[in-house]
N, C-alpha and C positions, 0 to 999 in steps of 0.2 A: 503494500501500501506507499499510497508515498509518503511522502515525510509532508508537507504538505494540507494533507486530507488528513493525518492522522492527528497533527497540533488542533485540529478544526472540530474533527471529532472531541476528541481532551474535552476543547473547551467547553463547547458543548453540553460534553457530559455534565462539569463540575457545574454549571451554571445551573443547570438541571438542577440539582444535589442542595442545593441553596435555601435558606429562608424566600414563598418567592414577595416583591417587593415591586412595587409600578414605579412608571420616570417618573426623575423627574421632573424644576419646571411648571408648578402647577396642577400636571392632573393627575388624572387617581392613582391612590397607593401611597405605599408608606418611602419617603427624603428613603433616598441613597444613601448609604453610606462612602465613609469617606476616604479616598488610596490619601498614601502621602506618596509626592516626586518623589522623584531621586535627584541625582544633582543634574544642575544644567536646567536650562529654560526647561518650564513647564508645556510639557505634548502633549496639543490641544486637535482634537479632531471636530470639524463642525462639514456636517452634512452638506451643503449648499456651499457657492464657492461667494456667495451676497457675505453670508455667515462668515466668510475665511476670513472675508478681506474685514469685517468687524474685530476680529480678535487678534492681526497680528495690528492693526492700527493701535492697541487696546494693549497689548502685552509689547508693542515691540520688540527690542531683544531676550525680555524673557521668556516671550513665548515660542516653542515652534506648533507653526499650523499646518496643516493640510488640511484639504475638503476630499469628500469621497468624488461628490459633482462635477464633473468640468466643463467646461464653455458644452452652449446649449443641450447639456442633459435636462430632461422630465422630473423632477423629482417626484410629479403624482407614480412615473410608473416605474420610477427606479427600484433598484431586487441587491438588496448586498450580497455581492459576492464573496465567494471566497476566503479573497484578498482584504475586502473589505471589515470584513469580523475579522482579521486577525489582525488590523493597523486599530480595528474599537481595541480589542484587546489590551493592545497597547498605550490606547490612552491614558491621560492622565485626567483630560476634564474631555468627555463630546459633549455638542454642540449641536440643537438640534435646532430647527421654526416652531412646532406643535402645530395647535390648528390643526392636525391631520393632511397634513402636504404633504410629507411624507410619509403614507398610508402603508405601504406594504415595508416598511421596515420596524412597526412599531413592536413584535416581538421580536426582535434581536436590540434593539432600545433598551424595553421594559428587562432582561438577559442582562445585559453591560448593565444597565443601574443597581447590579445589584451589588455588584465589587465595585463601583467608582459614580462619581455623579454626575449624572446625563441631566441634561439640564439646557429645559426650550425659553428659548432671548424673548420671547412672547408674551412669559410666564408674568410680565411687570404695568401688559397693556388692560388698563381700566376695562372691563369687559363690555360698559356703556358704551365704547368710544370703539368696540368692530363690526364690519357690519355683519348680516345674520340672515342674509337673500333667502325669499319664500320659498324655492324650488330647489335649495342644500343641504332640504331635507333637516329642519333647527340645525344645525353646525357651525360654524364660520366660515365667514371667508379669511384662509391666511393667508392670501400678497400683500400683509400690512406696508412693505417695504416700498410700496408704491405711497402711501404717505407718507414723507420726510418725518414730518413736525409724529406723526406715530412711527414711527426708524428710528426714534430718536431715546424711545423708551425698555427700546433692546439694549443700549450700552449701559445700564448700572449692573443685570446678571449677569453681564459677564465679567464690567470690575467683583464684584461679589469675592466670586469662583475661584479668578486666579487670584485676587486675593485669599481666601479664605488656604488656599496651596502654595501660595509662597507672599509670605504676608511682611517678611524684607523691603518689600516692591508693590507695599501695596499705594504706598504714595501717588507713584512711579503711575501707573495702574489707571488711578483715579485724577493725575495730572494728565496724562495722556487722551482718559476718556471725557475732560474737562476742553483740552483741545477739539479733539473729534466733535461732542455738544455745539462746540461752537459753528465748528465747520456744516454742519449741517443745517443748521437753525438758517443760517445765511442762505445755504440751497433754496431753503423752502420758501425765503423769499422772494429768492432769483425763477424761483419755475414759476411761482403765482404772478410777477412781470414776465413773463417769456409766453407765457398763457393769453392772456390779458390784450396781448397783442391781436391775436386772434377775431377776426369776427365773432361777436358772439351764434350766429345763426349757423356758424361751420366747426362751432364746438363739440364736433358729436368723431369720438376716436371707435371707431371697427376696428374688434383684430380677429381671432384665430378660437380663442377664449376666453373666458369672461375674466380674464387679470383684472385690469386694471382700475377693475370696482373702486378701490379707495382713493385712486392718483384721479378720479372722474370725478369722488365727492367734496375733495380739500382744493383742488384745484377748476372747479367748473365746466367740469367738458358731462356729455350724454356719450353714456359707455356704451356697448352692445358690443358681444361675444357672440361663433357659432352654438361655440359647445359653453359648457355651461365651469363654473370658478376648475371645477378639475376636468384638464383632460382623463381620464376617464370615463366619464359619457359622453352618448357618442352625441352629433349632429343630426336631428329625419330631414327631410323637405319640409316643416310646418316651421324648426327652424332657421332653413334655410331665406324660405320662401318670410321669414320677417326680419332679415337684413337684406336680401334683395329690393323688398320692400320700402324700404326705410332709406336705402342710401340712396331709392328717383324719386321718395316723393320729398326729399328734403332737397334735394340736389347737394348729397356727400359729392367731394373733391378726388381722396382720396382712402383707400385703406389698408392694412398694415398689417403683414404677415409680420410672424416673431421669430426668435432665432431657437428656442426648443420645441416648436408646433411644424410638422408637417408646414407649407403652403399651398397645396392643393387645392384645399377649406376657402378661400382668401381666395387663389384662383378664379374656382368656380363659381364662389360670387358676383365677383369682375364677369365672368360669360355671361351669364344670368342677366348681372342688369344691360348689356349690349344686347341682348336681346331681347330686350325692353325696349330698345332702342337710344338709350343712355349712356353711356360712359362714368367709367370712373379710372382712378389709376391706383395701382399699389405704390402710396405712399412712403413705402422703404420696411427695414425689416429691424422691431422694437424686442429686445433683450426684456421677456416677460422672466421669465423660473432659472436663469443662471446671468454668471453675468459675463461678457466680450474675451478673449485667449487672454491671458495677463501680460500681454504687449502691447495692445492697441489699446485706443481711452479711454473703449468702457471695459476694462478690465479690474476698474475700481466701483463701488457703489457711487461711491459720484462722479466718477466718466461716468458708468452705463448711465444714469438719471439725465444729464445733461447730453449723450449721447440720444436720449431717446423725446427728451423734450426738442432737442432741435429738430429731429427727423420730420418730428408734429408738427411741432409752429411752419418749418422747410414747405412740406406739402401741404397743409391744412386754408396758410396766409395769403 
């Protein structure tokens, strides 16, 4: 039997023998026990590249951060590989979004929480500030990073966990967090200013799945997705007709593809609009559930937000 597979079996068997406990981060279950990190920086594994970027900014040189999901990966559909389980098992701290974004990783995160802190960065967001769309079966919309003012509230859970694991550098983590919070507050104001330059009648954002609800609520845009909040849902003819009808009736200038969702549904909308004697452009690609490539302008959270806003404004204004 290959050694990697044998180690995986040992890890899962050992986890199964431990007392039951839930994930950290404000979701149901008993709080996870703490591990003591070894020498050197805190080893952090984040589920998404968006969370990993935040942890790097806060941890600085005192945190070694890696993301399980790279550019263009859809977290709704992501299944952890054997290598991912091994990486999670080596982490001092595991950070995830929560609100069921990483739906297929729930069991693994629960098992990992028995031996190390596993924290949902969304745990400090007041529940009254979360979107609860009626079509999402009583669950919250997990795409909280699209409201920059809301994403600021994910900073302190990361600070708390890093400070617990490495109290000697707690002041540094807090100083880094303060600088990041100031930057994001300024970014939030910039987004408001940019969206305000789009004529009100053209502030319609149509994408492949309904990931931009927080963005629309915060910055005053009417958002429509062909699929629901999760890409696990399937778009039907009624969904397509609804979107196509809105594009035609409202004279929408542009619709947008997403970096982590196949573009065929948006191209189908474009073709259907043309069949009704109208035309709509594909205004560009938006980053929805992951950052861009590490070396690209959209390779950081702030860079991703700016890239999306510039694409939206250029296409609709």
